[in-house]
C-alpha positions as CSV (number, residue, x, y, z in Angstrom):
1,X,0.0,0.0,0.0
2,X,1.4,3.4,-1.0
3,X,2.3,5.7,1.8
4,X,0.3,8.9,2.3
5,X,1.8,12.1,1.0
6,X,3.1,14.5,3.6
7,X,1.8,18.0,4.0
8,X,4.0,20.3,6.0
9,X,2.2,23.0,7.9
10,X,3.6,26.2,9.6
11,X,1.1,28.1,11.8
12,X,1.1,31.9,11.9
13,X,1.4,31.5,15.7
14,X,5.0,31.9,16.9
15,X,6.7,30.5,20.0
16,X,9.2,33.3,20.4
17,X,10.6,36.5,18.8
18,X,13.4,34.6,17.1
19,X,13.3,35.0,13.3
20,X,13.5,31.2,12.8
21,X,10.3,30.8,14.9
22,X,8.4,33.3,12.8
23,X,6.0,32.7,10.0
24,X,8.8,33.4,7.6
25,X,11.0,31.0,9.4
26,X,8.4,28.3,9.0
27,X,7.9,29.2,5.3
28,X,11.7,28.8,4.9
29,X,11.6,25.5,6.8
30,X,8.9,24.1,4.5
31,X,10.9,25.0,1.4
32,X,13.7,22.9,2.9
33,X,11.4,20.0,3.9
34,X,10.0,19.8,0.4
35,X,13.5,19.2,-1.0
36,X,13.2,22.0,-3.5
37,X,16.9,22.9,-3.3
38,X,17.9,19.3,-4.2
39,X,15.7,19.4,-7.4
40,X,16.6,22.7,-9.0
41,X,20.4,22.6,-9.7
42,X,21.0,23.7,-13.4
43,X,17.2,23.6,-14.0
44,X,14.7,26.1,-15.3
45,X,12.2,26.6,-12.5
46,X,8.8,28.1,-13.2
47,X,7.0,29.6,-10.2
48,X,3.3,29.9,-11.0
49,X,1.5,32.4,-8.9
50,X,-1.3,35.0,-9.0
51,X,0.1,38.5,-9.2
52,X,-3.3,40.2,-8.4
53,X,-4.8,43.0,-10.4
54,X,-6.3,46.5,-10.1
55,X,-6.8,47.3,-6.3
56,X,-6.2,43.8,-5.0
57,X,-3.3,43.5,-2.7
58,X,-3.9,40.3,-0.7
59,X,-1.8,38.0,-3.0
60,X,1.4,36.3,-1.8
61,X,3.7,39.0,-0.4
62,X,6.6,39.8,-2.7
63,X,9.0,39.3,0.3
64,X,7.9,35.7,0.5
65,X,8.3,35.2,-3.2
66,X,11.8,36.6,-2.9
67,X,12.7,34.1,-0.2
68,X,11.7,31.2,-2.5
69,X,13.6,32.7,-5.4
70,X,16.7,33.2,-3.3
71,X,16.6,29.6,-2.1
72,X,16.3,28.4,-5.7
73,X,19.2,30.6,-6.9
74,X,21.4,29.6,-4.0
75,X,20.9,25.9,-5.0
76,X,21.9,26.6,-8.6
77,X,18.4,26.9,-10.2
78,X,17.2,29.4,-12.7
79,X,13.8,30.6,-11.5
80,X,11.2,32.8,-13.2
81,X,7.6,33.7,-12.2
82,X,4.7,33.5,-14.6
83,X,1.0,34.6,-14.5
84,X,-1.7,35.2,-17.1
85,X,-1.4,38.2,-19.4
86,X,-4.2,40.0,-17.6
87,X,-2.3,40.3,-14.4
88,X,1.2,40.7,-15.8
89,X,1.2,44.4,-17.0
90,X,0.6,46.1,-13.6
91,X,2.1,43.5,-11.3
92,X,4.8,46.1,-10.4
93,X,2.2,48.2,-8.6
94,X,1.9,45.4,-6.0
95,X,5.7,45.0,-5.6
96,X,6.2,42.2,-8.1
97,X,9.3,43.4,-10.0
98,X,12.6,41.5,-10.8
99,X,14.4,43.9,-8.5
100,X,12.2,43.0,-5.5
101,X,11.7,39.3,-6.0
102,X,15.0,38.5,-7.7
103,X,14.0,36.9,-11.0
104,X,12.2,37.6,-14.3
105,X,8.4,37.8,-14.5
106,X,6.8,36.6,-17.7
107,X,3.3,36.4,-19.1
108,X,2.5,32.7,-19.1
109,X,1.8,32.5,-22.9
110,X,4.0,35.4,-24.0
111,X,3.3,39.1,-24.6
112,X,0.6,38.4,-27.2
113,X,-0.9,35.3,-25.4
114,X,0.0,33.2,-28.4
115,X,2.9,31.1,-27.1
116,X,1.3,27.8,-26.0
117,X,1.0,24.1,-26.4
118,X,-2.3,22.5,-27.2
119,X,-4.2,19.5,-26.0
120,X,-7.4,18.3,-27.8
121,X,-10.3,17.7,-25.4
122,X,-14.0,17.2,-25.9
123,X,-15.7,18.5,-22.9
124,X,-19.0,20.3,-22.9
125,X,-18.2,22.5,-25.9
126,X,-14.5,23.0,-25.1
127,X,-12.3,21.5,-27.8
128,X,-8.8,22.6,-27.0
129,X,-6.7,23.5,-24.0
130,X,-3.9,26.0,-24.7
131,X,-1.3,25.9,-22.0
132,X,1.3,28.7,-21.7
133,X,4.6,27.9,-23.3
134,X,6.6,29.4,-20.5
135,X,5.3,26.7,-18.3
136,X,6.4,24.0,-20.7
137,X,9.9,25.5,-21.0
138,X,10.7,24.7,-17.3
139,X,11.9,21.4,-15.9
140,X,10.7,22.1,-12.3
141,X,7.3,23.5,-11.3
142,X,6.6,25.4,-8.1
143,X,2.9,26.2,-7.6
144,X,2.9,29.1,-5.1
145,X,-0.7,29.9,-4.3
146,X,-2.7,32.3,-2.2
147,X,-5.6,30.6,-0.5
148,X,-9.0,32.3,-0.8
149,X,-12.6,31.8,-1.6
150,X,-13.8,31.5,-5.2
151,X,-17.1,32.5,-6.6
152,X,-17.2,29.8,-9.2
153,X,-15.9,26.7,-7.4
154,X,-15.9,27.8,-3.7
155,X,-12.2,27.8,-3.2
156,X,-9.0,28.7,-5.0
157,X,-5.4,27.6,-4.3
158,X,-3.0,25.1,-5.7
159,X,-5.2,23.2,-8.2
160,X,-7.0,26.3,-9.4
161,X,-3.7,28.2,-9.8
162,X,-2.6,25.6,-12.3
163,X,-6.0,24.9,-13.9
164,X,-6.9,28.4,-14.8
165,X,-3.6,30.3,-14.3
166,X,-1.5,28.4,-16.8
167,X,-3.8,28.9,-19.8
168,X,-4.5,31.4,-22.5
169,X,-7.3,33.9,-22.2
170,X,-9.6,32.2,-24.8
171,X,-9.1,28.9,-23.0
172,X,-10.0,30.4,-19.6
173,X,-13.2,31.9,-21.1
174,X,-14.2,28.6,-22.7
175,X,-13.6,26.8,-19.4
176,X,-16.0,29.1,-17.7
177,X,-18.6,28.6,-20.5
178,X,-18.8,24.9,-19.7
179,X,-21.2,25.9,-16.9
180,X,-23.7,26.9,-19.6
181,X,-23.6,23.6,-21.5
182,X,-26.3,21.7,-19.6
183,X,-29.8,23.0,-20.2
184,X,-31.4,24.7,-17.2
185,X,-34.2,26.8,-18.8
186,X,-37.2,25.5,-20.8
187,X,-38.2,28.5,-23.0
188,X,-41.3,26.7,-24.2
189,X,-42.7,26.4,-20.7
190,X,-41.7,29.9,-19.6
191,X,-44.4,32.6,-19.5
192,X,-42.7,35.3,-17.4
193,X,-38.9,35.0,-17.6
194,X,-38.5,38.6,-16.5
195,X,-40.1,37.7,-13.2
196,X,-37.4,35.1,-12.7
197,X,-34.6,37.6,-13.4
198,X,-36.1,40.1,-10.9
199,X,-36.4,37.4,-8.3
200,X,-32.6,37.1,-8.0
201,X,-31.3,39.7,-5.5
202,X,-27.8,39.1,-6.7
203,X,-28.4,39.9,-10.4
204,X,-27.2,36.4,-11.4
205,X,-30.1,36.0,-13.9
206,X,-30.6,38.2,-17.0
207,X,-33.3,38.1,-19.6
208,X,-32.5,39.7,-23.0
209,X,-33.8,39.2,-26.5
210,X,-36.0,36.3,-25.5
211,X,-33.2,34.4,-23.7
212,X,-32.7,33.8,-20.0
213,X,-29.2,33.3,-18.7
214,X,-27.9,32.3,-15.2
215,X,-24.4,33.5,-14.4
216,X,-23.3,30.6,-12.3
217,X,-20.2,32.5,-11.2
218,X,-22.4,34.8,-9.0
219,X,-25.3,32.4,-8.2
220,X,-25.3,31.3,-4.6
221,X,-28.2,28.8,-5.0
222,X,-30.6,30.7,-2.8
223,X,-33.4,29.3,-5.0
224,X,-35.5,32.4,-4.9
225,X,-35.8,32.2,-8.7
226,X,-37.1,28.6,-8.5
227,X,-39.6,29.6,-5.8
228,X,-40.8,32.4,-8.2
229,X,-41.1,29.9,-11.1
230,X,-44.8,29.0,-11.4
231,X,-44.2,27.3,-14.8
232,X,-41.5,24.8,-13.7
233,X,-39.2,26.1,-16.5
234,X,-36.0,26.8,-14.5
235,X,-33.7,24.4,-12.7
236,X,-30.7,25.3,-10.7
237,X,-28.7,22.1,-10.8
238,X,-25.4,21.0,-9.4
239,X,-24.3,19.7,-12.9
240,X,-23.8,23.3,-14.2
241,X,-21.5,24.2,-11.3
242,X,-19.6,21.0,-11.3
243,X,-18.8,21.3,-15.0
244,X,-16.3,24.1,-14.2
245,X,-14.8,22.0,-11.3
246,X,-14.3,19.0,-13.6
247,X,-12.6,21.0,-16.4
248,X,-10.3,22.5,-13.8
249,X,-9.2,19.0,-12.9
250,X,-8.7,18.1,-16.6
251,X,-6.6,21.2,-17.2
252,X,-4.5,20.9,-14.1
253,X,-3.7,17.3,-15.1
254,X,-2.4,18.5,-18.4
255,X,-0.1,21.0,-16.7
256,X,1.3,18.3,-14.3
257,X,1.9,15.9,-17.2
258,X,4.8,18.1,-18.3
259,X,6.8,17.6,-15.1
260,X,8.3,14.5,-13.4
261,X,6.8,13.6,-10.1
262,X,9.9,14.7,-8.1
263,X,10.1,18.0,-9.9
264,X,6.8,19.6,-8.8
265,X,6.1,21.3,-5.5
266,X,3.1,23.0,-4.1
267,X,3.0,25.8,-1.5
268,X,-0.3,27.4,-0.2
269,X,-0.1,30.6,1.7
270,X,-3.3,30.9,3.8
271,X,-3.3,34.4,5.1
272,X,-5.4,37.4,4.1
273,X,-8.1,35.0,3.1
274,X,-10.8,36.8,1.2
275,X,-14.1,35.7,-0.3
276,X,-13.3,36.2,-4.0
277,X,-10.6,35.0,-6.4
278,X,-7.7,37.4,-6.7
279,X,-8.6,38.0,-10.4
280,X,-11.5,40.2,-9.3
281,X,-9.0,42.9,-8.7
282,X,-10.0,43.9,-5.3
283,X,-9.2,43.0,-1.7
284,X,-12.2,42.4,0.5
285,X,-12.4,41.8,4.2
286,X,-10.7,38.8,5.7
287,X,-13.4,36.2,6.1
288,X,-11.3,33.6,8.0
289,X,-8.5,34.1,10.5
290,X,-4.9,33.7,9.2
291,X,-3.9,30.1,9.2
292,X,-0.3,29.8,8.0
293,X,1.6,28.1,5.2
294,X,1.3,24.6,3.8
295,X,3.5,22.7,1.4
296,X,3.5,19.3,-0.2
297,X,4.7,17.4,-3.3
298,X,1.1,16.3,-3.8
299,X,-1.3,19.0,-5.2
300,X,-4.5,17.3,-4.0
301,X,-3.1,16.7,-0.5
302,X,-2.0,20.3,0.0
303,X,-5.4,21.6,-1.0
304,X,-7.3,19.0,1.1
305,X,-5.2,19.8,4.2
306,X,-5.8,23.5,3.6
307,X,-9.5,23.0,3.4
308,X,-9.6,20.7,6.4
309,X,-7.8,23.2,8.6
310,X,-9.9,26.1,7.5
311,X,-13.1,24.1,8.1
312,X,-12.2,24.3,11.8
313,X,-12.0,28.1,11.8
314,X,-14.8,30.6,12.4
315,X,-16.3,32.5,9.5
316,X,-15.8,36.2,10.2
317,X,-19.4,37.1,9.2
318,X,-18.8,40.8,10.0
319,X,-16.3,40.9,7.2
320,X,-18.4,39.3,4.5
321,X,-19.3,41.7,1.7
322,X,-22.9,43.0,1.8
323,X,-23.5,41.8,-1.8
324,X,-23.1,38.2,-0.5
325,X,-25.4,36.2,1.8
326,X,-24.2,33.9,4.6
327,X,-25.8,30.5,4.9
328,X,-26.4,29.6,8.5
329,X,-25.9,25.9,7.9
330,X,-22.9,25.1,10.1
331,X,-22.4,21.8,8.4
332,X,-21.1,23.5,5.3
333,X,-17.5,24.5,4.8
334,X,-17.1,28.3,5.5
335,X,-16.5,28.9,1.7
336,X,-19.7,27.1,0.8
337,X,-21.6,29.2,3.4
338,X,-20.9,32.3,1.4
339,X,-20.9,30.9,-2.2
340,X,-23.5,28.2,-1.9
341,X,-23.7,24.4,-1.2
342,X,-23.2,23.5,-4.9
343,X,-19.9,25.3,-4.6
344,X,-18.6,23.0,-1.9
345,X,-14.8,23.4,-2.1
346,X,-14.3,19.7,-1.5
347,X,-15.7,19.1,-5.0
348,X,-12.3,20.4,-6.2
349,X,-10.6,17.6,-4.3
350,X,-13.1,14.9,-5.5
351,X,-12.6,15.7,-9.2
352,X,-8.8,16.1,-8.8
353,X,-8.5,12.8,-7.2
354,X,-10.8,11.2,-9.8
355,X,-8.5,12.3,-12.5
356,X,-5.4,11.1,-10.8
357,X,-3.8,14.4,-9.7
358,X,-2.9,13.1,-6.2
359,X,-4.3,11.8,-3.0
360,X,-6.8,13.3,-0.5
361,X,-5.3,11.1,2.2
362,X,-2.3,12.8,3.8
363,X,-0.1,13.0,6.8
364,X,0.1,16.5,8.4
365,X,3.5,17.4,9.8
366,X,3.7,20.7,11.6
367,X,7.0,22.5,11.5
368,X,8.0,24.4,14.7
369,X,4.7,23.7,16.4
370,X,3.6,25.8,19.3
371,X,4.9,24.5,22.6
372,X,2.6,23.7,25.6
373,X,1.6,26.9,27.4
374,X,4.0,27.4,30.4
375,X,2.5,27.4,33.9
376,X,2.7,31.0,35.2
377,X,1.5,32.5,38.5
378,X,-1.7,34.4,38.2
379,X,-1.0,37.9,36.8
380,X,-1.5,40.9,39.0
381,X,-1.7,43.7,36.5
382,X,-1.6,47.2,38.1
383,X,-4.7,49.3,38.2
384,X,-4.0,52.5,36.4
385,X,-5.3,55.6,38.1
386,X,-7.4,58.0,36.1
387,X,-5.2,60.9,35.3
388,X,-7.7,63.1,33.6
389,X,-10.9,64.3,35.0
390,X,-13.9,65.6,33.1
């Protein structure tokens, strides 16, 4: 029986003021534990990450990127960072420059988004996947991801960073369109489609030129539209949402197929956890407390461990945007509570495992774990006299 993959975890909680005990110290320790330095000598190393956009600033801190780049260069590797062409032009505004992080930054499919390798697929209207050529050019892959919620699949981190972030703009658009493939509205039965559109408080339904469309990216499955449907013409089904999850697994597998098993590494930074994907170009309130950093050589394991640890944390409801609605069902994962039960983030894991990307069964190993609380005498804090009188 194959051994379970190891997921290394470093908590944001420190045990002292020593640098090696800090969050950054744990991040460095995980880089060492993963064996990245042993794998990169004389190799081209692609670091896939999300560089954010517009007024979003909650992506992986450039300082952390620089630590990883420095470790790779010290070990004789040739690192470079890639992201999609949408995020590349203004990455410098968020501190992502060669001078700061220590290596080149490239658009994943070149400056015209036309440098790619193709894979023929036949999935719900999608015929071709076009993966950025700058990913293919590397011999080692490091998937450096910011953990956050995702309005399409509930959760975005290591798998999503590869599945969407390594492909051309037209491929990404076509992947999203797979959610429209399965029929959900019967025009022949519908007598008042405008009523259905008006029933959605989140403007996820539009009715134009005789056609009704559900934007599944923004639908939270509140079912108000279905309750308003006296004709039985509209269905909000899990299949439409799961189409995007499944094509993510297919695309991520194509990326991983270009790298030997010992030449791919996955690091999830679970801090500044927001409700939306970083591609929305804005940083919202932090909806979960900072967790820490996780690393593994197994992409499924690192995402599963991230989700499992976050499931134990309280949803910070006061920080959830007013245009979202919190589901009070405590049995749901926090991400599903704000994006809807059909966007259960564990669906990402199920499909990734189905397509052979890795294992959801893992061993969690904490680096520099907090020590037991020392026994101290009861504190006797001084009472401060009021200095000022009204």
